[in-house]
C-alpha positions as CSV (number, residue, x, y, z in Angstrom):
1,M,-28.1,-28.1,-4.0
2,P,-25.2,-25.3,-4.3
3,T,-21.8,-26.0,-5.0
4,I,-19.1,-25.1,-2.8
5,D,-16.0,-23.8,-5.0
6,P,-13.0,-25.1,-3.3
7,K,-10.7,-21.8,-4.6
8,R,-12.8,-19.6,-2.7
9,P,-11.8,-18.7,0.7
10,S,-14.6,-19.1,3.2
11,M,-15.9,-15.9,4.8
12,K,-14.3,-16.8,8.0
13,N,-11.1,-16.8,6.2
14,E,-11.7,-13.8,4.1
15,N,-12.2,-11.8,7.2
16,A,-8.9,-12.9,8.4
17,V,-7.1,-12.0,5.3
18,E,-8.7,-8.8,5.5
19,E,-7.9,-8.3,9.1
20,L,-4.3,-8.9,7.9
21,I,-4.0,-7.0,5.0
22,R,-5.5,-3.8,7.3
23,T,-2.2,-4.5,10.0
24,L,0.0,-4.8,6.8
25,E,-1.1,-1.3,5.5
26,D,-0.7,0.2,9.3
27,K,2.8,-1.5,9.4
28,R,3.8,-0.2,5.5
29,Y,2.6,3.2,6.5
30,E,4.4,3.4,9.8
31,A,7.6,1.9,8.2
32,I,7.7,5.1,6.0
33,V,7.0,7.6,8.5
34,A,9.4,5.8,10.9
35,G,12.2,6.2,8.0
36,D,12.4,2.4,8.5
37,F,12.9,1.6,4.9
38,N,14.1,-1.8,5.6
39,A,10.8,-2.8,7.3
40,F,9.3,-1.4,4.1
41,R,11.3,-3.2,2.1
42,A,10.3,-6.6,3.7
43,Y,6.5,-5.6,3.1
44,A,7.1,-5.0,-0.6
45,H,7.2,-6.8,-3.8
46,P,10.4,-7.0,-5.7
47,D,8.4,-6.0,-8.8
48,L,6.8,-3.0,-6.7
49,S,5.0,-0.5,-9.1
50,Y,4.6,2.5,-6.8
51,A,2.7,5.6,-8.7
52,H,2.7,9.0,-7.0
53,S,0.0,11.7,-7.4
54,N,2.2,13.7,-9.8
55,G,2.3,10.7,-12.1
56,V,5.6,9.5,-11.7
57,V,6.1,5.5,-11.2
58,D,8.8,4.2,-9.1
59,T,10.0,0.6,-9.0
60,L,11.2,-0.6,-5.2
61,E,14.2,0.2,-5.7
62,S,14.1,3.8,-7.3
63,Y,11.1,4.6,-4.4
64,L,13.6,3.2,-1.8
65,D,16.6,5.1,-3.3
66,K,14.5,8.5,-3.3
67,C,13.6,7.7,0.4
68,L,16.9,7.0,1.4
69,G,18.6,10.2,-0.6
70,G,15.8,12.3,1.1
71,F,14.0,13.3,-1.8
72,Y,11.0,12.1,0.0
73,T,10.4,12.9,3.5
74,Y,6.9,11.6,5.2
75,H,5.9,13.5,8.4
76,H,2.5,12.3,9.0
77,I,0.1,9.7,7.0
78,E,-3.5,9.1,7.9
79,H,-4.8,6.2,5.4
80,P,-8.6,5.3,6.2
81,I,-9.3,2.5,4.3
82,E,-13.2,2.4,2.7
83,S,-13.1,-1.5,1.5
84,I,-10.9,-4.1,0.8
85,K,-11.7,-6.8,-1.9
86,I,-10.2,-10.3,-2.1
87,V,-9.8,-11.8,-5.4
88,G,-7.6,-15.2,-5.0
89,D,-4.6,-14.5,-4.3
90,I,-4.9,-10.7,-4.5
91,A,-6.1,-8.2,-2.3
92,L,-7.4,-4.7,-3.5
93,V,-7.2,-1.9,-0.9
94,F,-9.4,1.0,-1.5
95,G,-8.9,4.1,0.6
96,E,-7.1,7.3,1.3
97,M,-3.5,8.6,1.6
98,N,-3.6,11.6,3.3
99,G,-0.4,13.5,5.1
100,E,2.2,15.7,5.1
101,I,5.6,15.1,3.2
102,T,8.6,17.1,1.9
103,A,9.1,16.0,-1.8
104,G,12.0,17.4,-3.5
105,G,12.6,19.7,-0.8
106,V,9.3,21.3,-1.2
107,Q,6.4,20.6,1.9
108,K,3.5,19.2,0.4
109,T,-0.2,18.4,1.8
110,L,-1.5,15.3,0.3
111,R,-5.1,14.4,0.1
112,N,-5.5,11.0,-2.2
113,K,-8.0,8.3,-2.9
114,A,-5.8,5.3,-3.1
115,L,-5.5,1.8,-4.5
116,A,-2.9,-0.4,-3.1
117,V,-2.8,-4.1,-4.3
118,W,-1.3,-6.9,-2.4
119,E,-0.5,-10.4,-3.9
120,Q,0.0,-13.7,-1.9
121,R,2.7,-16.0,-3.1
122,D,4.0,-19.0,-0.8
123,G,1.9,-18.0,1.9
124,N,3.2,-14.3,2.2
125,W,1.5,-11.1,1.6
126,K,3.5,-8.3,-0.5
127,L,2.6,-5.1,-1.8
128,I,2.7,-5.2,-5.5
129,A,1.1,-2.2,-6.7
130,Y,-0.1,1.6,-5.2
131,Q,-1.9,4.1,-7.0
132,P,-2.7,7.5,-5.5
133,T,-5.2,10.0,-7.2
134,P,-5.5,13.7,-6.2
135,I,-8.8,14.4,-4.7
136,P,-10.1,17.8,-6.1
137,K,-10.1,20.6,-3.9
């Protein structure tokens, strides 16, 4: 007789978590494009590590300072999700981040593979890490 791991979420619960994570991904990107940095902060873990496709890594505070100061302006973002893996209290989101931005006064077109990491703590999911990788032309 197979044993049941009580720490592993049921398939139904895992599907609900995946749906929630998809919604949170939509909302965090919407917040950045809209310039609603308070909303973005609400989705982010205080220890966020936010990498950029040029290799620069920001904390939550340094990223928001750059956004609020106009260094980063997001004009349009598409973020198709390829898959979501739930591992305990961690959700790994594999997909792309494609968009039009201005960074340091320079218009850029982004085409990246991306990994977003969400952590559940005290019943809330927060973005704790983000890593894009440019897709070769």
